[in-house]
C-alpha positions in Angstrom: 87.9 128.5 79.6 90.9 126.4 81.8 90.9 123.0 81.9 88.0 121.5 83.8 88.5 119.7 86.8 85.1 118.5 88.7 85.2 118.5 92.2 84.0 115.0 93.4 83.1 113.7 96.4 84.7 110.2 97.5 84.7 107.8 99.9 88.4 107.7 101.5 89.2 104.0 101.2 88.8 104.0 97.4 91.9 106.3 97.4 93.8 104.0 99.1 93.3 105.8 102.6 93.8 102.7 105.5 90.4 104.1 107.4 88.0 101.2 107.0 87.1 99.5 110.6 89.7 97.0 110.2 92.7 100.0 109.6 92.9 99.0 105.6 91.7 100.8 102.2 89.5 99.4 99.3 91.9 100.9 97.1 90.1 101.7 93.5 92.7 101.4 90.3 90.5 103.3 88.1 89.7 105.8 90.4 93.0 106.6 91.8 95.6 106.0 88.6 93.0 107.0 85.7 90.4 109.6 87.0 92.5 110.8 89.6 94.9 113.3 87.6 91.6 114.6 86.2 89.3 115.4 89.2 89.6 117.3 92.4 88.7 114.8 95.1 86.7 115.8 98.6 87.4 112.7 100.1 85.4 111.4 103.6 85.3 108.1 106.3 81.6 109.2 107.6 82.5 106.4 110.7 85.9 107.7 111.2 84.3 111.3 111.1 82.2 110.9 113.2 84.5 109.9 115.9 84.3 106.0 115.7 88.2 105.7 115.3 90.6 103.9 113.4 90.2 100.3 113.4 87.1 100.1 115.4 84.5 97.5 115.8 82.1 96.6 112.8 78.7 98.1 112.8 75.5 97.3 111.2 71.8 98.8 110.4 69.0 97.8 112.7 65.5 99.1 112.1 64.4 101.4 113.7 61.3 103.2 114.2 61.8 106.5 112.2 65.1 105.4 110.6 67.6 102.6 110.7 70.0 102.7 113.1 73.9 102.2 113.2 75.0 99.8 115.7 78.3 98.4 117.0 78.4 94.2 115.9 80.6 93.8 119.4 79.3 96.4 122.3 75.4 96.8 120.5 76.1 100.8 121.0 74.0 102.9 119.1 75.8 105.3 116.9 73.7 106.9 115.3 73.3 110.1 117.1 77.4 110.6 116.4 76.9 109.9 113.1 73.6 111.8 112.6 75.4 114.5 113.3 78.5 114.5 111.4 76.5 113.6 108.4 74.5 116.9 108.9 77.4 118.9 108.8 79.7 117.1 105.9 76.2 117.5 103.7 76.9 121.5 104.8 80.3 121.3 103.5 79.8 119.6 101.0 76.7 121.7 99.6 79.3 124.5 100.4 81.8 123.1 97.3 79.1 122.1 94.8 80.0 119.2 94.2 80.0 117.6 90.3 79.4 114.0 91.5 80.2 111.6 94.2 81.4 107.9 94.2 80.5 105.5 97.6 81.7 102.9 98.7 79.3 99.9 97.9 77.8 97.7 100.8 78.9 99.8 103.4 76.4 100.6 106.5 77.4 104.2 106.0 77.9 105.0 102.4 76.2 102.0 100.5 73.9 103.1 97.8 72.0 99.6 98.1 72.0 96.1 98.9 72.8 97.4 102.4 71.6 94.3 105.2 69.3 96.0 107.6 68.7 93.7 110.6 65.6 93.5 112.7 66.0 93.4 116.7 66.3 89.4 116.4 69.4 89.7 114.4 67.3 88.5 111.1 67.6 90.7 107.6 64.3 92.3 106.7 65.5 94.5 104.4 68.3 95.7 101.5 68.9 99.3 102.2 71.1 102.4 101.9 73.6 103.6 104.4 73.3 106.3 106.7 75.4 108.8 104.8 74.1 107.5 101.2 70.3 107.9 102.2 70.8 111.2 103.7 72.8 112.6 100.8 70.4 111.1 97.9 67.9 113.4 99.3 70.2 116.7 99.0 69.1 118.1 95.5 72.1 119.9 94.9 74.2 117.5 95.3 74.2 115.6 91.7 74.8 112.3 90.1 76.0 109.9 92.9 77.5 106.2 92.1 79.1 103.4 94.0 82.5 102.3 92.8 80.7 99.1 91.4 78.7 100.9 89.3 81.9 102.6 87.7 83.5 98.8 86.7 80.6 98.9 83.8 82.0 100.4 80.5 79.0 102.3 79.9 78.2 103.2 83.2 81.5 104.7 83.4 81.2 106.6 80.1 77.6 107.9 81.8 79.3 108.9 84.8 82.2 111.0 83.3 80.0 112.9 81.3 77.5 113.8 83.5 80.7 115.2 86.0 82.6 117.1 83.3 79.3 118.9 81.7 78.1 120.0 85.7 81.7 120.9 85.9 81.5 122.8 82.6 78.2 124.5 83.5 79.6 125.4 87.0 82.4 127.2 85.3 80.5 129.1 82.6 78.4 130.5 85.7 81.7 131.5 87.6 82.7 133.2 84.5 79.4 135.6 84.5 75.8 134.9 83.0 75.3 136.5 79.9 72.6 135.6 76.9 75.9 135.4 74.3 77.7 132.7 76.9 74.4 131.3 77.4 73.6 130.5 73.4 77.3 129.5 73.1 77.5 126.9 76.1 73.7 125.4 74.6 75.1 125.2 71.2 78.2 123.3 72.0 76.3 120.9 74.0 73.3 120.3 71.6 74.7 116.9 70.3 75.5 115.7 73.4 71.9 116.8 74.9 70.3 115.0 71.6 72.2 111.8 72.2 70.6 111.8 76.3 67.0 112.8 76.0 65.4 114.2 72.8 62.6 115.6 75.2 64.9 117.8 77.3 66.6 118.8 74.2 63.7 120.3 72.1 62.7 122.3 75.4 66.2 123.5 75.9 66.5 125.2 72.5 63.5 127.9 73.0 64.5 128.4 76.3 68.0 130.0 75.5 66.3 131.8 72.4 63.6 133.3 74.5 65.4 134.3 77.5 64.1 137.7 77.5 60.6 136.2 78.8 62.0 135.0 82.4 65.0 137.1 82.6 68.7 135.1 82.9 68.6 134.1 86.1 65.6 132.3 85.6 66.4 130.8 82.4 69.5 129.5 83.9 67.7 127.9 86.9 65.2 126.3 84.4 68.2 125.3 81.7 69.9 123.7 84.6 67.3 121.3 85.7 66.5 120.4 82.2 70.2 119.5 82.0 70.2 117.0 85.0 67.1 116.0 84.0 68.7 115.4 80.7 71.8 113.7 81.8 70.3 111.2 84.5 69.7 108.2 82.1 72.1 107.1 80.0 72.0 106.6 76.0 71.4 103.7 74.2 73.2 102.5 71.2 70.3 104.0 69.4 70.3 107.4 70.7 74.4 107.6 69.7 73.9 106.0 66.2 70.8 108.9 65.8 72.8 111.6 67.1 75.9 110.5 64.6 73.6 110.6 61.6 72.3 114.1 62.5 76.5 114.8 62.2 76.7 112.8 59.0 74.0 115.3 57.7 75.2 118.4 58.6 78.8 117.7 57.4 78.4 115.6 54.2 78.6 118.0 51.2 82.0 119.3 52.7 83.4 115.8 53.2 84.5 113.6 50.1 82.6 110.5 49.9 85.3 108.1 50.4 85.9 109.5 53.9 82.0 109.4 54.1 82.1 105.7 53.4 84.5 104.8 55.8 82.7 106.8 58.8 79.6 105.5 57.3 81.2 102.1 57.7 82.4 102.7 61.3 78.9 103.7 62.5 77.9 100.1 61.5 80.8 98.4 63.0 80.0 100.4 66.3 76.3 99.3 65.9 77.6 95.5 65.6 79.4 96.2 68.8 82.7 95.5 67.3 83.9 99.4 67.5 84.3 101.0 70.9 82.1 104.8 71.0 85.2 106.7 72.0 86.8 105.5 68.7 83.7 106.3 66.9 84.1 110.0 68.1 87.6 110.3 67.6 87.1 109.4 64.0 84.3 112.0 63.3 86.7 114.3 65.2 89.5 114.1 62.7 87.5 114.3 60.0 85.2 117.5 61.3 88.5 119.3 62.2 90.3 118.1 58.7 87.0 119.7 56.8 85.5 122.9 55.9 82.6 122.0 57.8 80.3 124.4 59.7 82.2 126.1 62.3 79.9 125.2 65.4 80.4 121.3 64.5 83.9 121.3 65.6 82.8 122.7 69.1 80.5 120.4 69.6 81.1 118.5 73.2 79.5 115.4 72.2 82.9 114.2 70.4 84.7 115.2 73.4 82.8 115.2 76.2 85.4 114.1 78.9 89.4 113.3 78.4 89.8 110.8 76.0 92.5 109.3 77.9 89.4 108.2 80.3 87.8 106.4 77.5 91.0 104.4 77.1 90.6 102.8 80.4 
């Protein structure tokens, strides 16, 4: 399989494009300089895309009868029809692209995922909602893993999102190569420890599903597997989940690894548990030991050890 580059939708202002209402940007250094070289961006600006111009008057959300409305602060013009028309067209384009994830600008009346002020007709804030584009996007089942840029400022949430988009991209690449039983078994085998770290319930269902693929047929098996995978990846693992997964790895390689090496790894696991060692450092130590010893071959193929380019962990 060639190098995986997830396809990620993104608010264009976060990439440094001057598309905001005031003609400026909201360039996000991590997204541009660190993540950028590893993904394919699909940038959008709903307000510019809907023909509102650059620069333009700022807009706000007003509570409506059936949906919130996008209103100009100065002109009180209702931009909702133009915005909803653009949203429908853009979502159709994104469905065709089969995105691996989306990053939206927080607090935006078009892109904000939460905490966007919604006003009544008297100008009073009545609720904190979603931007119009974000609201429509979150209702599209085929567009997975939507985040705001603020969520990526948290190290654990960043790790979670990176794992989501790169895992989804690997699955998509596997589908494009041709869906055979042997390839599905190989995909699952290489991702077993990753799924164990995320959701043990889904993990326990995925193995039998793959093994008994003939009962459903390959197409239905792949569909069911994809749903379980998406479900498993929705909630980030806790520290205890990672400890449990590493202990599973220890158990499968301990006979092939000398006692001094095992003790060093055990100390590193304790350091991770205590919060003095980063997860990616623990993973790199595990990978080094696994690659340097005569362990079961499938251990060396575990995506859990490198769920995304390691350079992204250093950020």
